[in-house]
C-alpha positions in Angstrom: 105.3 94.8 94.8 109.0 94.3 95.5 109.9 91.3 93.3 113.6 91.0 94.2 115.3 90.4 97.5 115.9 93.9 98.8 117.7 95.5 101.8 116.0 98.6 103.1 118.1 100.9 105.4 117.4 104.2 107.0 118.7 106.9 109.3 122.5 106.4 108.8 123.2 109.9 110.2 126.8 110.1 109.2 127.8 107.0 111.2 130.3 105.4 108.8 131.3 102.6 111.1 127.6 101.5 111.4 127.0 101.8 107.7 130.1 99.9 106.8 129.1 97.0 109.1 125.5 97.0 107.8 126.7 96.9 104.2 129.0 94.0 105.0 126.0 92.2 106.5 123.9 93.0 103.5 126.6 91.4 101.3 126.0 88.1 103.1 122.2 88.2 102.5 122.0 87.7 98.7 120.2 91.0 98.2 119.7 92.3 94.7 119.5 95.9 95.7 119.7 98.4 98.5 117.2 101.2 99.2 117.7 104.0 101.7 114.9 105.8 103.4 116.8 109.0 104.1 118.6 110.8 106.8 121.9 109.8 105.4 123.6 112.7 107.2 123.1 114.8 110.4 124.4 114.0 113.9 127.3 111.9 112.9 131.0 112.6 112.1 131.3 111.2 108.5 128.6 112.8 106.4 130.6 112.9 103.1 131.7 109.3 103.3 128.2 108.1 104.1 126.7 110.1 101.3 129.2 108.7 98.9 128.2 105.2 99.8 124.5 105.9 99.4 125.0 107.6 96.1 126.0 104.1 94.8 122.8 102.5 96.0 119.8 101.7 93.9 117.4 104.3 95.3 116.9 106.7 98.2 114.3 109.1 99.5 114.8 112.5 101.1 115.0 112.7 104.9 114.5 115.7 107.1 118.2 116.0 108.0 119.1 115.7 104.3 116.7 118.5 103.7 118.1 120.5 106.6 121.6 120.3 105.2 120.4 121.3 101.8 117.8 124.0 102.6 116.9 124.7 106.2 116.6 122.7 109.4 112.9 122.7 110.5 112.0 122.0 114.1 115.5 120.8 115.1 116.8 120.8 118.7 119.7 123.0 119.4 122.2 120.1 119.2 120.7 118.8 116.0 120.7 122.2 114.4 124.3 122.8 115.3 125.2 119.4 113.9 123.4 120.0 110.6 125.1 123.4 110.1 128.5 121.6 110.7 127.4 118.9 108.3 126.5 121.4 105.6 130.0 122.9 105.9 131.6 119.4 105.4 129.5 118.9 102.3 130.2 122.3 100.8 133.8 123.0 101.8 135.6 119.8 101.0 138.9 119.9 99.1 137.3 118.1 96.1 135.0 120.7 94.7 133.6 118.4 92.1 132.7 115.8 94.7 131.1 118.4 96.9 129.0 119.6 93.9 127.9 116.0 93.2 126.9 115.4 96.8 124.7 118.5 96.9 123.1 117.8 93.6 122.3 114.2 94.7 120.5 115.6 97.8 118.7 118.1 95.7 117.3 115.5 93.4 116.1 113.0 96.1 112.4 112.2 95.8 110.1 112.4 98.8 108.4 109.2 98.0 109.0 106.0 96.0 106.0 103.9 94.9 106.3 100.4 93.6 102.9 98.9 92.8 101.2 98.7 96.2 104.3 99.6 98.2 105.1 103.1 99.5 108.6 104.1 100.6 109.0 107.3 102.7 111.2 108.7 105.4 108.6 110.1 107.7 105.0 109.1 107.1 102.5 108.6 104.2 100.9 111.9 105.0 104.1 114.0 105.4 106.9 112.0 103.8 109.8 114.1 105.1 108.9 115.4 108.6 106.0 113.5 110.3 106.9 111.0 113.0 104.9 107.9 113.6 105.8 106.7 117.1 104.9 103.4 118.7 102.6 105.2 121.1 100.6 106.6 118.2 98.6 103.4 118.2 96.6 105.1 120.9 95.8 107.9 118.6 93.2 106.2 116.4 92.3 109.2 114.4 95.9 109.8 113.4 96.5 106.2 112.5 93.3 105.9 110.5 94.3 108.9 108.4 97.8 107.5 107.8 96.5 104.1 106.9 94.0 105.7 104.4 97.1 106.9 102.5 98.9 103.5 102.4 98.3 101.7 99.2 99.0 98.3 100.8 102.3 98.5 102.6 104.4 101.4 103.7 108.0 101.3 104.8 109.5 104.2 106.7 112.1 105.4 109.2 112.5 108.7 111.0 111.7 107.6 114.6 114.7 105.2 114.7 112.4 102.6 116.3 111.8 99.4 114.3 108.5 97.5 114.2 105.3 96.9 112.4 102.1 99.0 112.7 98.9 97.1 112.1 95.4 98.3 111.2 94.0 97.0 114.5 96.2 99.5 116.3 99.1 97.3 117.3 102.8 98.0 117.2 104.8 94.8 117.0 108.5 95.1 117.9 111.1 93.0 116.1 111.8 90.9 119.2 108.1 90.2 119.6 108.1 88.9 116.0 111.3 86.8 116.4 112.6 89.4 113.9 110.4 88.1 111.1 107.0 89.1 109.7 104.9 88.0 106.7 103.0 90.6 104.7 99.4 89.6 104.1 96.2 91.2 102.7 95.9 93.8 105.5 97.7 97.1 105.3 100.7 97.6 107.5 103.3 100.3 108.1 106.8 99.0 108.8 109.5 101.1 110.4 112.9 99.6 109.3 114.8 101.1 112.3 118.1 103.0 112.1 121.6 102.2 110.9 123.4 105.0 112.6 121.5 106.0 115.7 119.0 103.3 117.1 116.6 104.6 119.7 114.9 101.4 120.9 117.3 100.6 123.7 119.5 98.4 121.5 122.7 100.0 120.3 123.2 97.7 117.4 122.3 98.9 113.9 119.0 97.8 112.5 117.8 97.3 108.9 115.4 95.1 107.0 115.5 92.5 104.3 112.4 91.9 102.2 111.7 89.0 99.9 108.0 89.2 99.4 106.0 88.3 101.4 108.6 87.8 104.1 110.5 90.6 105.9 113.4 90.1 108.4 114.7 92.7 110.8 118.5 92.4 111.2 120.7 93.8 114.0 124.3 94.4 113.4 127.1 95.2 115.8 129.7 97.9 114.7 132.8 99.7 116.1 130.8 102.0 118.3 133.9 103.3 120.2 135.4 104.7 117.0 132.2 106.6 116.2 131.8 107.9 119.7 135.4 109.1 119.9 135.1 110.9 116.5 132.0 112.8 117.8 133.7 113.7 121.0 136.7 115.1 119.0 134.5 117.5 117.0 133.6 120.6 118.9 130.5 121.4 116.9 128.9 118.0 117.7 127.4 117.7 121.1 128.9 114.9 123.3 125.4 113.7 123.9 125.3 112.6 120.2 128.0 110.1 121.1 126.8 109.1 124.5 123.3 108.3 123.2 124.7 105.7 120.8 125.9 103.5 123.6 122.5 103.4 125.1 120.5 103.1 121.9 118.3 106.1 122.6 
């Protein structure tokens, strides 16, 4: 079990302004460490800077966009694929060759899962840690959810969908606002999506991350300089304007 106050972040997606704001908020929360659940890069305009920040954190798992930049993008949309190829160029072709090498080596060594006692940390799902989505509407797919919960030791924390909330074994998905942004872990298994730092998709443009001090978890929303990020995306031809426009709408 997590025995120290921990911030868990996910899905930064090269959004430096969002990451900077979240790290500033984490600094006010008395956290002993920060764990990232992957997708440090992809979509956003500052992959190198975001990767450098995460490399200083306590732990991180591999996300599908991290894998896509390193090896091959699987199942990406046209805009996402174009963005990940641009991202790969930024990582490989920087002026500082030693820094570029360290970034790629860091991505290559990222684990797919982290297990701490009865806690599983993944990017996607317990069944497919890198690529499988677990959407809120999956609560209506009992067979899928039962198979996923069978692979959860007690608690699982994940990202990937950019939609924060708590999945329960009685087939509920509890959104942060329904929980007053707080939840207490108990004896029953749960899967917790921590949301997205750099590209929220739950209708709220603010960054989302989670603080855990067992057994309590708290979802936190953080405003950031979204205009700067959007304008950076618009200025890069290889990044579809949609990737900036969606940030304002939280989708």
